[in-house]
C-alpha positions in Angstrom: 103.6 164.1 119.0 100.1 163.5 118.5 97.5 165.6 116.6 96.2 166.4 119.7 99.4 168.0 120.8 100.3 169.3 117.5 100.6 173.5 117.6 97.2 174.9 116.4 97.1 178.1 114.7 94.8 180.7 116.9 93.6 182.5 113.4 92.7 178.9 111.1 92.7 176.3 113.7 95.4 174.5 111.1 98.1 172.1 112.5 100.0 172.1 108.9 103.4 173.7 108.1 105.3 176.0 110.0 103.1 177.4 113.2 105.0 179.8 115.5 104.4 180.9 119.2 105.8 184.9 118.7 106.5 185.0 122.7 106.7 182.5 125.2 104.4 184.5 127.5 101.6 184.3 125.3 98.9 181.4 123.8 98.4 182.8 120.5 100.5 181.0 117.5 100.0 181.7 114.0 100.9 179.5 110.7 102.5 180.1 107.7 99.5 180.7 105.5 97.8 183.3 108.1 101.2 185.0 108.1 101.4 184.8 104.2 97.8 186.3 104.4 98.5 188.9 106.8 101.7 190.1 104.6 99.7 190.4 101.7 97.2 192.8 103.7 99.7 194.7 104.9 101.5 195.1 101.3 98.0 196.0 99.7 96.8 198.3 102.6 96.4 201.9 102.2 96.8 204.8 104.7 93.1 204.8 104.7 93.0 201.2 105.6 95.5 201.7 108.7 93.3 204.6 110.1 90.1 202.2 109.4 92.2 199.2 111.1 93.0 201.7 114.3 89.7 202.9 114.4 88.0 199.4 114.6 90.5 197.9 117.2 91.9 201.1 119.6 90.4 199.3 122.7 92.0 195.7 121.7 94.9 193.9 122.7 97.4 192.1 120.6 96.7 188.2 121.3 100.4 187.9 120.2 102.5 190.4 122.3 100.1 192.2 124.5 100.0 195.8 123.0 96.9 197.6 123.0 95.6 200.8 121.0 97.7 202.7 118.4 100.2 200.1 118.7 98.4 197.4 117.6 97.1 199.0 114.6 94.3 197.3 113.7 94.9 193.9 112.4 91.5 191.5 113.4 92.1 187.9 112.6 88.7 186.5 111.8 88.5 183.6 114.2 86.3 182.8 117.6 86.8 184.4 119.5 88.4 186.9 117.6 92.2 187.8 117.3 94.2 190.6 117.1 97.9 190.7 116.0 99.9 194.1 115.5 102.4 195.0 112.6 105.1 194.3 114.9 104.0 191.1 115.5 103.8 190.0 111.9 107.3 191.5 111.6 108.5 189.3 114.1 106.6 186.2 112.6 108.5 186.8 109.5 111.7 187.0 111.1 111.1 183.5 112.8 110.0 181.7 109.9 113.1 183.1 108.1 115.4 181.7 110.4 113.9 178.1 111.0 
């Protein structure tokens, strides 16, 4: 597979390490490094953080599963254009990583 065909992380643009598509019907991909960062953010996040994330993203759609609003729970990934990921997709990515 050439570099042009290699999967690219939606968040950081990496083609290195594990990169996973969480649902076959969605184009968004996440790499191992971004998943680690999201896990750290979720582990360290407080209830106030989650309330702020939700308020900031209530009208957005998860780039990985299509859920909106309260189900999104506010994880905005800093990329251009911005991507959004819900806690459910972070959990799904952790399961996929463990099974590979």
